[in-house]
Residue frames as qw, qx, qy, qz and C-alpha x, y, z in Angstrom:
[[0.417, -0.017, 0.889, 0.190, -70.78, -8.94, -90.86],
 [0.428, 0.338, -0.275, -0.792, -72.20, -8.60, -94.35],
 [0.873, 0.183, 0.241, -0.383, -74.52, -10.95, -96.12],
 [0.656, 0.590, -0.460, -0.104, -71.75, -12.02, -98.52],
 [0.372, 0.382, -0.792, 0.297, -69.54, -13.66, -95.91],
 [0.627, -0.389, 0.317, -0.596, -72.12, -14.74, -93.32],
 [0.982, 0.036, -0.145, -0.118, -71.86, -18.42, -94.31],
 [0.645, 0.406, -0.467, 0.448, -68.05, -18.35, -94.11],
 [0.146, -0.529, 0.458, -0.699, -68.17, -16.58, -90.79],
 [0.847, -0.257, 0.124, -0.448, -70.64, -19.16, -89.44],
 [0.944, 0.160, -0.273, 0.091, -68.48, -22.05, -90.60],
 [0.399, 0.491, -0.503, 0.588, -65.36, -20.56, -89.02],
 [0.424, -0.472, 0.386, -0.670, -67.18, -19.95, -85.77],
 [0.946, -0.138, -0.003, -0.293, -68.50, -23.54, -85.68],
 [0.831, 0.288, -0.390, 0.275, -65.09, -25.01, -86.49],
 [0.134, 0.519, -0.505, 0.677, -63.48, -22.94, -83.73],
 [0.663, -0.381, 0.255, -0.592, -66.21, -24.02, -81.28],
 [0.980, 0.049, -0.167, -0.094, -65.72, -27.71, -82.20],
 [0.657, 0.391, -0.435, 0.475, -61.91, -27.39, -81.79],
 [0.615, -0.598, -0.385, 0.340, -62.35, -25.81, -78.38],
 [0.401, 0.240, -0.018, 0.884, -60.73, -22.49, -79.42],
 [0.262, -0.302, 0.054, -0.915, -63.82, -20.61, -78.25],
 [0.748, -0.356, -0.324, -0.457, -66.63, -21.41, -75.79],
 [0.586, -0.558, 0.475, -0.345, -66.60, -23.56, -72.73],
 [0.076, -0.346, 0.934, 0.055, -64.92, -26.95, -72.19],
 [0.515, 0.240, 0.763, -0.308, -68.29, -28.71, -71.97],
 [0.594, 0.678, 0.027, -0.432, -69.39, -27.27, -75.34],
 [0.265, 0.636, -0.686, -0.235, -66.11, -28.43, -76.93],
 [0.268, -0.163, 0.943, -0.114, -66.47, -31.91, -75.47],
 [0.580, 0.408, 0.607, -0.358, -70.08, -32.29, -76.61],
 [0.544, 0.757, -0.018, -0.362, -69.49, -30.87, -80.04],
 [0.276, -0.530, 0.734, 0.321, -66.36, -32.91, -80.78],
 [0.452, 0.158, 0.860, 0.175, -68.47, -35.28, -82.83],
 [0.413, 0.769, 0.263, -0.411, -70.05, -32.54, -84.98],
 [0.418, -0.068, 0.601, 0.677, -69.30, -32.73, -88.69],
 [0.398, 0.591, 0.041, -0.700, -70.71, -30.24, -91.20],
 [0.574, 0.167, 0.758, 0.261, -71.95, -32.29, -94.14],
 [0.279, 0.579, 0.500, 0.581, -73.51, -29.49, -96.22],
 [0.182, -0.591, -0.270, 0.738, -73.52, -25.71, -95.91],
 [0.222, 0.479, 0.451, 0.720, -75.22, -23.03, -97.97],
 [0.095, -0.186, 0.170, -0.963, -76.66, -19.63, -97.19],
 [0.615, -0.217, 0.060, -0.756, -79.51, -20.12, -94.76],
 [0.966, -0.088, -0.091, -0.225, -78.93, -23.89, -94.32],
 [0.021, 0.579, -0.801, 0.152, -76.42, -26.05, -92.45],
 [0.942, -0.092, -0.227, -0.230, -76.58, -29.88, -92.29],
 [0.167, -0.648, 0.695, -0.263, -74.69, -31.74, -89.66],
 [0.812, -0.058, -0.580, 0.013, -73.72, -35.26, -88.76],
 [0.214, -0.642, 0.459, -0.576, -73.49, -35.45, -84.99],
 [0.815, -0.191, -0.540, 0.090, -72.44, -38.26, -82.64],
 [0.424, -0.832, 0.229, -0.274, -71.95, -37.41, -78.93],
 [0.544, 0.438, -0.672, 0.246, -68.49, -38.63, -78.06],
 [0.747, -0.376, -0.526, 0.152, -67.91, -40.81, -75.00],
 [0.407, 0.032, -0.343, 0.846, -65.78, -38.04, -73.43],
 [0.246, -0.353, -0.065, -0.900, -68.92, -35.90, -73.17],
 [0.733, -0.412, -0.400, -0.365, -70.80, -38.44, -71.14],
 [0.655, -0.119, -0.568, 0.484, -68.28, -38.69, -68.32]]
């Protein structure tokens, strides 16, 4: 992974984690409310609300 595409790679990884394509079911449930609001090299800003399905 080069420095040029590290941000893109991170965003793809996070999106796949949120969708449940990778990781564990509990992670996918908890991160379902994760929204990336801003991304740049070295900085990610999120909006995060724990969904009710994660508290069951």
